[in-house]
C-alpha positions as CSV (number, residue, x, y, z in Angstrom):
1,M,-59.7,1.5,-8.7
2,A,-58.0,-1.8,-7.1
3,K,-56.2,-1.1,-3.9
4,P,-52.6,-1.6,-4.3
5,T,-51.2,-4.9,-2.6
6,W,-48.0,-6.3,-2.3
7,S,-48.5,-8.8,-5.1
8,M,-48.9,-5.8,-7.8
9,F,-45.5,-4.9,-7.1
10,S,-42.1,-6.8,-7.6
11,Y,-40.1,-6.8,-4.2
12,A,-36.9,-8.2,-5.6
13,P,-35.8,-5.3,-7.8
14,M,-36.4,-2.8,-4.8
15,R,-34.5,-5.1,-2.6
16,R,-31.9,-5.0,-5.0
17,F,-31.9,-1.1,-5.4
18,R,-31.7,-0.9,-1.5
19,S,-28.9,-3.1,-1.3
20,A,-26.8,-1.2,-3.8
21,T,-27.9,2.2,-2.5
22,F,-26.8,1.1,0.8
23,F,-23.7,-0.5,-0.5
24,V,-22.6,3.0,-2.5
25,L,-23.4,5.2,0.5
26,L,-21.2,3.1,2.7
27,L,-18.4,3.5,0.3
28,A,-19.1,7.0,0.2
29,L,-18.9,7.5,3.9
30,A,-15.8,5.4,4.2
31,N,-14.2,7.8,1.6
32,C,-15.3,11.0,3.0
33,G,-13.2,10.2,6.1
34,W,-16.1,9.4,9.0
35,A,-14.3,5.7,9.1
36,Q,-10.9,7.4,9.0
37,G,-10.8,10.5,11.2
38,A,-10.9,12.6,7.8
39,R,-7.5,11.8,7.1
40,D,-8.2,10.4,3.9
41,P,-7.5,11.3,-0.1
42,L,-11.2,12.6,-0.4
43,S,-10.7,15.1,2.2
44,V,-7.4,16.2,1.2
45,E,-8.6,16.9,-2.3
46,L,-11.7,18.9,-1.2
47,F,-9.9,21.0,1.1
48,A,-7.1,21.9,-1.5
49,A,-9.7,22.1,-4.1
50,R,-12.0,24.7,-2.0
51,M,-9.0,26.7,-1.0
52,I,-8.0,27.4,-4.8
53,L,-11.6,27.7,-5.9
54,R,-12.4,30.5,-3.4
55,D,-10.4,33.2,-5.5
56,Y,-12.7,32.1,-8.5
57,K,-16.2,33.1,-9.7
58,A,-17.2,29.7,-11.5
59,A,-20.4,29.2,-13.2
60,T,-19.6,25.6,-14.2
61,I,-16.7,23.5,-12.5
62,E,-15.4,20.1,-13.9
63,V,-13.2,17.5,-12.2
64,D,-10.8,15.9,-14.6
65,S,-10.8,12.0,-13.4
66,F,-7.4,11.5,-14.2
67,Y,-4.4,12.4,-11.5
68,A,-2.1,15.2,-12.7
69,L,1.7,15.2,-12.5
70,A,2.5,16.8,-8.8
71,G,5.2,19.7,-9.4
72,H,4.3,20.8,-12.9
73,A,2.7,24.2,-14.2
74,P,0.5,23.3,-16.3
75,P,0.5,19.7,-15.2
76,P,0.1,16.6,-17.7
77,T,-2.6,14.1,-16.9
78,T,-1.3,10.8,-15.6
79,T,-3.0,7.6,-16.8
80,K,-4.2,6.8,-13.2
81,M,-7.8,7.6,-12.5
82,R,-9.3,8.7,-8.9
83,P,-11.4,5.7,-7.9
84,R,-15.2,6.4,-9.0
85,V,-16.9,6.8,-5.6
86,R,-14.3,9.5,-4.7
87,D,-14.6,11.1,-8.0
88,R,-18.0,11.2,-7.8
89,A,-18.1,12.7,-4.3
90,L,-15.4,15.4,-5.3
91,R,-17.4,16.3,-8.7
92,D,-20.7,17.0,-6.3
93,S,-19.1,18.5,-3.5
94,L,-17.2,21.4,-5.4
95,Q,-20.4,22.4,-7.8
96,P,-21.2,25.9,-7.6
97,S,-24.5,27.4,-5.6
98,A,-27.5,27.0,-7.5
99,G,-28.1,30.1,-9.9
100,A,-24.5,30.8,-10.0
101,S,-24.1,32.9,-13.2
102,G,-21.7,35.3,-15.1
103,G,-18.5,33.4,-13.9
104,S,-16.1,31.5,-15.9
105,A,-15.6,27.8,-16.5
106,V,-13.3,26.1,-14.5
107,T,-11.5,22.5,-14.6
108,V,-9.7,21.3,-11.4
109,R,-7.1,19.2,-12.1
110,A,-5.5,17.4,-8.8
111,S,-2.3,15.3,-8.2
112,E,-3.1,12.0,-6.0
113,P,-2.6,13.1,-2.6
114,V,0.4,11.8,-0.7
115,I,-0.8,11.2,3.3
116,R,2.0,10.2,5.5
117,G,0.6,10.6,9.2
118,D,-0.6,13.9,9.8
119,E,0.8,15.6,6.7
120,A,-0.6,15.5,3.2
121,R,0.9,16.9,0.3
122,I,-1.0,17.7,-3.1
123,F,-1.1,20.2,-6.2
124,V,-4.3,21.6,-7.5
125,T,-4.4,22.9,-11.0
126,I,-7.7,25.6,-11.9
127,D,-7.8,25.9,-15.9
128,E,-10.3,28.9,-16.3
129,V,-11.8,29.4,-19.8
130,R,-13.2,33.4,-19.5
131,T,-16.3,34.1,-20.9
132,S,-14.7,37.4,-22.3
133,P,-14.9,38.0,-26.0
134,K,-11.4,36.9,-26.3
135,R,-12.3,33.4,-24.6
136,R,-8.8,33.3,-23.0
137,K,-7.8,30.5,-20.9
138,D,-5.5,30.7,-17.9
139,Y,-4.2,28.4,-15.7
140,E,-3.1,28.5,-11.6
141,T,-1.1,25.7,-10.3
142,V,-0.8,25.5,-6.5
143,G,0.6,22.9,-3.9
144,F,-0.3,22.5,-0.7
145,V,1.8,21.0,2.2
146,L,-1.2,20.2,5.0
147,D,-1.1,19.4,8.4
148,W,-3.9,17.6,10.4
149,R,-4.7,19.4,13.6
150,D,-7.8,19.2,16.0
151,G,-9.7,17.0,13.5
152,R,-9.0,19.4,10.4
153,W,-6.8,19.9,7.7
154,V,-4.8,23.4,7.8
155,I,-2.1,24.9,5.5
156,R,1.5,24.6,6.3
157,E,2.7,25.9,3.0
158,R,1.1,26.9,0.0
159,I,3.4,26.9,-3.3
160,V,2.5,28.8,-6.3
161,E,3.8,27.1,-9.3
162,H,2.2,29.4,-11.7
163,P,-0.3,32.4,-11.1
164,H,-1.9,33.6,-14.3
Protein backbone atom coordinates (compact mmCIF):
# COMPACT_ATOMS: atom_id res chain seq x y z
CA MET A 1 0.00 0.00 0.00
CA ALA A 2 1.28 3.43 -0.91
CA LYS A 3 2.22 5.84 1.81
CA PRO A 4 -0.32 8.73 1.95
CA THR A 5 0.90 12.02 0.56
CA TRP A 6 -0.57 15.51 0.58
CA SER A 7 -1.52 15.15 -3.07
CA MET A 8 -3.88 12.27 -2.13
CA PHE A 9 -6.04 14.56 0.01
CA SER A 10 -7.96 17.63 -0.95
CA TYR A 11 -6.86 20.46 1.29
CA ALA A 12 -9.53 22.99 0.23
CA PRO A 13 -12.52 21.26 1.90
CA MET A 14 -10.52 20.85 5.11
CA ARG A 15 -9.64 24.55 5.08
CA ARG A 16 -13.34 25.43 4.65
CA PHE A 17 -14.23 23.01 7.46
CA ARG A 18 -11.69 24.58 9.80
CA SER A 19 -12.89 28.08 8.96
CA ALA A 20 -16.54 27.14 9.51
CA THR A 21 -15.74 25.33 12.75
CA PHE A 22 -13.73 28.28 14.03
CA PHE A 23 -16.54 30.69 13.11
CA VAL A 24 -19.19 28.58 14.89
CA LEU A 25 -17.00 28.25 17.99
CA LEU A 26 -16.33 31.97 17.99
CA LEU A 27 -20.06 32.73 17.80
CA ALA A 28 -20.81 30.19 20.54
CA LEU A 29 -18.18 31.69 22.84
CA ALA A 30 -19.50 35.18 22.21
CA ASN A 31 -23.06 34.03 22.94
CA CYS A 32 -22.01 32.10 26.06
CA GLY A 33 -20.95 35.32 27.69
CA TRP A 34 -17.17 34.98 27.69
CA ALA A 35 -16.92 38.13 25.62
CA GLN A 36 -19.65 39.94 27.57
CA GLY A 37 -19.01 38.93 31.16
CA ALA A 38 -21.89 36.41 31.04
CA ARG A 39 -24.58 39.11 31.17
CA ASP A 40 -26.06 37.90 27.91
CA PRO A 41 -29.37 36.29 26.90
CA LEU A 42 -27.99 32.72 26.77
CA SER A 43 -26.70 32.87 30.34
CA VAL A 44 -30.10 34.16 31.52
CA GLU A 45 -31.99 31.43 29.62
CA LEU A 46 -29.68 28.68 30.88
CA PHE A 47 -29.82 29.85 34.49
CA ALA A 48 -33.62 30.17 34.57
CA ALA A 49 -34.23 26.88 32.72
CA ARG A 50 -31.87 24.99 35.05
CA MET A 51 -33.56 26.48 38.12
CA ILE A 52 -36.99 25.25 37.03
CA LEU A 53 -35.76 21.91 35.61
CA ARG A 54 -34.14 20.85 38.88
CA ASP A 55 -37.65 20.03 40.16
CA TYR A 56 -38.24 17.53 37.34
CA LYS A 57 -36.87 14.11 36.52
CA ALA A 58 -36.71 14.37 32.75
CA ALA A 59 -35.78 11.53 30.43
CA THR A 60 -35.99 13.86 27.43
CA ILE A 61 -35.86 17.64 27.18
CA GLU A 62 -37.06 19.59 24.17
CA VAL A 63 -36.53 23.33 23.77
CA ASP A 64 -39.04 25.42 21.83
CA SER A 65 -37.13 27.59 19.33
CA PHE A 66 -39.82 30.28 19.40
CA TYR A 67 -39.98 32.72 22.28
CA ALA A 68 -42.97 32.44 24.59
CA LEU A 69 -45.08 35.44 25.51
CA ALA A 70 -43.92 36.70 28.92
CA GLY A 71 -46.36 36.76 31.83
CA HIS A 72 -48.83 34.15 30.56
CA ALA A 73 -49.51 30.66 31.89
CA PRO A 74 -49.39 28.64 29.73
CA PRO A 75 -47.80 31.07 27.33
CA PRO A 76 -48.58 31.27 23.66
CA THR A 77 -45.51 31.37 21.45
CA THR A 78 -44.52 34.45 19.52
CA THR A 79 -43.37 34.51 15.91
CA LYS A 80 -39.83 35.50 16.95
CA MET A 81 -37.25 32.71 17.00
CA ARG A 82 -34.19 32.45 19.21
CA PRO A 83 -30.97 32.85 17.17
CA ARG A 84 -29.77 29.45 15.90
CA VAL A 85 -26.41 29.44 17.64
CA ARG A 86 -28.01 30.31 20.98
CA ASP A 87 -30.84 27.84 20.42
CA ARG A 88 -28.34 25.03 19.76
CA ALA A 89 -26.24 25.95 22.80
CA LEU A 90 -29.37 25.98 24.98
CA ARG A 91 -30.55 22.60 23.67
CA ASP A 92 -27.13 20.99 24.15
CA SER A 93 -26.65 22.42 27.63
CA LEU A 94 -30.03 21.29 28.96
CA GLN A 95 -29.89 17.66 27.88
CA PRO A 96 -30.29 15.15 30.72
CA SER A 97 -27.26 13.14 31.74
CA ALA A 98 -26.54 10.00 29.74
CA GLY A 99 -28.52 7.03 30.94
CA ALA A 100 -31.40 9.06 32.40
CA SER A 101 -34.51 6.95 32.21
CA GLY A 102 -37.86 6.56 33.89
CA GLY A 103 -38.52 10.28 33.80
CA SER A 104 -41.00 12.29 31.84
CA ALA A 105 -40.69 14.17 28.58
CA VAL A 106 -40.52 17.92 29.10
CA THR A 107 -40.55 20.91 26.79
CA VAL A 108 -38.93 24.16 27.84
CA ARG A 109 -40.49 27.39 26.58
CA ALA A 110 -38.87 30.69 27.50
CA SER A 111 -39.72 34.31 26.91
CA GLU A 112 -37.10 36.55 25.38
CA PRO A 113 -34.79 37.67 28.20
CA VAL A 114 -34.91 41.37 29.04
CA ILE A 115 -31.54 42.54 30.36
CA ARG A 116 -31.02 46.04 31.71
CA GLY A 117 -27.66 46.57 33.33
CA ASP A 118 -27.31 44.13 36.22
CA GLU A 119 -30.96 42.98 36.10
CA ALA A 120 -32.62 40.38 33.89
CA ARG A 121 -36.23 39.21 33.58
CA ILE A 122 -37.46 36.02 31.96
CA PHE A 123 -40.43 33.64 32.10
CA VAL A 124 -39.88 29.91 31.65
CA THR A 125 -42.56 27.26 31.18
CA ILE A 126 -42.09 23.53 31.53
CA ASP A 127 -44.61 21.34 29.72
CA GLU A 128 -44.40 17.84 31.17
CA VAL A 129 -45.88 14.72 29.62
CA ARG A 130 -45.97 12.10 32.34
CA THR A 131 -45.13 8.52 31.48
CA SER A 132 -47.98 7.19 33.61
CA PRO A 133 -50.83 5.26 31.95
CA LYS A 134 -52.92 8.44 31.91
CA ARG A 135 -50.21 10.39 30.03
CA ARG A 136 -51.35 13.66 31.53
CA LYS A 137 -49.79 16.89 30.41
CA ASP A 138 -48.95 19.38 33.13
CA TYR A 139 -47.19 22.70 32.99
CA GLU A 140 -45.52 25.20 35.27
CA THR A 141 -44.64 28.79 34.43
CA VAL A 142 -42.16 30.71 36.54
CA GLY A 143 -41.01 34.28 36.14
CA PHE A 144 -37.53 35.19 37.31
CA VAL A 145 -36.07 38.56 38.21
CA LEU A 146 -32.32 38.07 38.32
CA ASP A 147 -29.51 40.24 39.64
CA TRP A 148 -25.89 40.06 38.48
CA ARG A 149 -23.72 39.73 41.59
CA ASP A 150 -20.11 38.67 41.94
CA GLY A 151 -19.91 37.37 38.37
CA ARG A 152 -23.10 35.25 38.39
CA TRP A 153 -26.87 35.52 38.18
CA VAL A 154 -28.78 35.40 41.48
CA ILE A 155 -32.56 35.09 41.85
CA ARG A 156 -34.05 38.25 43.34
CA GLU A 157 -37.65 37.23 42.75
CA ARG A 158 -39.36 34.03 41.63
CA ILE A 159 -42.94 34.46 40.39
CA VAL A 160 -44.89 31.21 40.06
CA GLU A 161 -47.60 31.81 37.48
CA HIS A 162 -49.24 28.40 37.53
CA PRO A 163 -47.87 25.45 39.44
CA HIS A 164 -49.38 22.12 38.43
